[in-house]
C-alpha positions as CSV (number, residue, x, y, z in Angstrom):
1,X,-22.6,-25.2,-28.5
2,X,-23.6,-28.4,-27.1
3,X,-23.0,-31.7,-28.4
4,X,-25.9,-34.8,-27.3
5,X,-24.9,-38.2,-26.8
6,X,-27.8,-40.4,-25.7
7,X,-29.0,-38.5,-22.2
8,X,-25.5,-37.0,-21.2
9,X,-25.1,-33.3,-22.6
10,X,-21.6,-31.8,-22.6
11,X,-21.4,-28.0,-23.8
12,X,-18.3,-26.9,-24.9
13,X,-17.2,-23.3,-25.9
14,X,-16.8,-20.1,-24.1
15,X,-19.9,-18.8,-24.6
16,X,-19.5,-15.3,-25.7
17,X,-21.8,-15.5,-27.9
18,X,-24.3,-13.0,-27.0
19,X,-21.5,-10.3,-25.3
20,X,-19.4,-10.4,-28.2
21,X,-22.1,-10.0,-30.8
22,X,-23.4,-6.8,-28.6
23,X,-20.2,-5.1,-28.1
24,X,-19.6,-5.9,-31.9
25,X,-22.6,-3.6,-32.2
26,X,-21.8,-1.0,-30.2
27,X,-18.0,-0.7,-31.1
28,X,-18.7,-0.1,-34.4
29,X,-21.8,2.1,-33.7
30,X,-19.1,4.3,-31.7
31,X,-16.9,3.7,-34.8
32,X,-19.5,5.1,-37.5
33,X,-20.3,8.3,-34.6
34,X,-16.4,8.8,-34.4
35,X,-16.6,9.1,-38.3
36,X,-19.3,11.4,-39.0
37,X,-18.0,13.7,-36.3
38,X,-14.5,14.1,-38.1
39,X,-15.8,14.1,-41.3
40,X,-18.3,17.3,-40.2
41,X,-15.3,18.9,-38.7
42,X,-13.1,18.7,-41.9
43,X,-16.0,19.5,-44.7
44,X,-16.8,22.7,-42.2
45,X,-13.7,23.9,-41.0
46,X,-13.0,26.7,-43.6
47,X,-9.5,26.3,-45.4
48,X,-7.1,23.9,-47.3
49,X,-7.1,20.0,-46.0
50,X,-3.3,19.5,-45.2
51,X,-1.4,19.1,-41.9
52,X,-2.7,22.6,-40.3
53,X,-5.8,21.8,-40.4
54,X,-5.6,18.0,-39.1
55,X,-3.9,19.3,-35.7
56,X,-6.0,21.8,-35.5
57,X,-8.7,19.8,-35.3
58,X,-7.0,17.3,-32.9
59,X,-5.7,20.0,-30.6
60,X,-8.7,20.1,-28.3
61,X,-8.4,17.7,-24.9
62,X,-11.7,16.6,-25.7
63,X,-11.0,16.2,-29.4
64,X,-7.7,14.2,-28.1
65,X,-9.9,11.9,-25.6
66,X,-12.7,11.1,-27.7
67,X,-10.1,9.4,-30.6
68,X,-8.6,7.5,-27.9
69,X,-11.7,6.3,-26.5
70,X,-12.5,5.4,-30.4
71,X,-8.9,4.1,-30.9
72,X,-10.0,1.7,-27.3
73,X,-12.9,0.8,-29.0
74,X,-11.6,-0.2,-32.4
75,X,-8.7,-2.3,-30.7
76,X,-11.4,-4.1,-28.2
77,X,-13.4,-5.1,-31.9
78,X,-10.2,-6.1,-33.2
79,X,-9.3,-8.7,-30.3
80,X,-12.8,-9.6,-30.2
81,X,-12.7,-10.5,-33.7
82,X,-9.5,-12.3,-34.5
83,X,-9.4,-13.8,-31.0
84,X,-13.0,-15.4,-32.6
85,X,-11.0,-16.2,-35.4
86,X,-7.8,-18.3,-33.9
87,X,-10.8,-20.0,-32.0
88,X,-12.9,-21.5,-34.4
89,X,-10.3,-21.8,-37.5
90,X,-7.1,-22.7,-35.4
91,X,-7.4,-26.6,-33.8
92,X,-3.7,-26.7,-32.6
93,X,-3.9,-25.2,-28.4
94,X,-0.5,-24.1,-28.7
95,X,-0.1,-21.9,-32.0
96,X,-3.7,-20.5,-31.3
97,X,-2.3,-19.7,-27.9
98,X,0.6,-17.9,-29.5
99,X,-1.7,-16.2,-32.0
100,X,-3.8,-14.6,-29.5
101,X,-1.0,-13.8,-27.3
102,X,0.6,-12.3,-30.5
103,X,-2.6,-10.5,-31.0
104,X,-3.1,-9.0,-27.3
105,X,0.9,-7.9,-27.7
106,X,0.5,-6.2,-30.6
107,X,-3.0,-4.6,-30.1
108,X,-1.8,-2.9,-27.1
109,X,1.4,-1.6,-29.3
110,X,-1.1,0.0,-31.4
111,X,-2.0,1.5,-28.6
112,X,0.6,2.9,-27.2
113,X,1.6,4.2,-30.2
114,X,-1.6,5.5,-30.5
115,X,-1.3,7.9,-27.3
116,X,2.1,8.8,-28.5
117,X,0.6,10.2,-31.3
118,X,-2.4,11.8,-29.6
119,X,-0.6,13.7,-27.1
120,X,2.4,14.7,-29.1
121,X,0.1,17.5,-30.9
């Protein structure tokens, strides 16, 4: 965003626009693709849907790695969205920084929890 005051041009903002837009589309696409893969595994695997079936789907190492990659994508997707919300709607810099730090700590905690859940199966 640029503010024009006569002949002086003051540029404000962090200029994340295209990069963030693109990362949101890529991470969203990856999550959609993962959902389709998971749905196919659930639909085309015989047996009742229960703990054993879910544990079987996530027992292979490639599925754990793919799931974690999607979780990281989800966390980055959330970070970009929340950061933009905090930057757009929270004006006091100290409160905005506090909310951004809280968001980062929360997302790192979620990543740690995801690792624990995935490699405990």
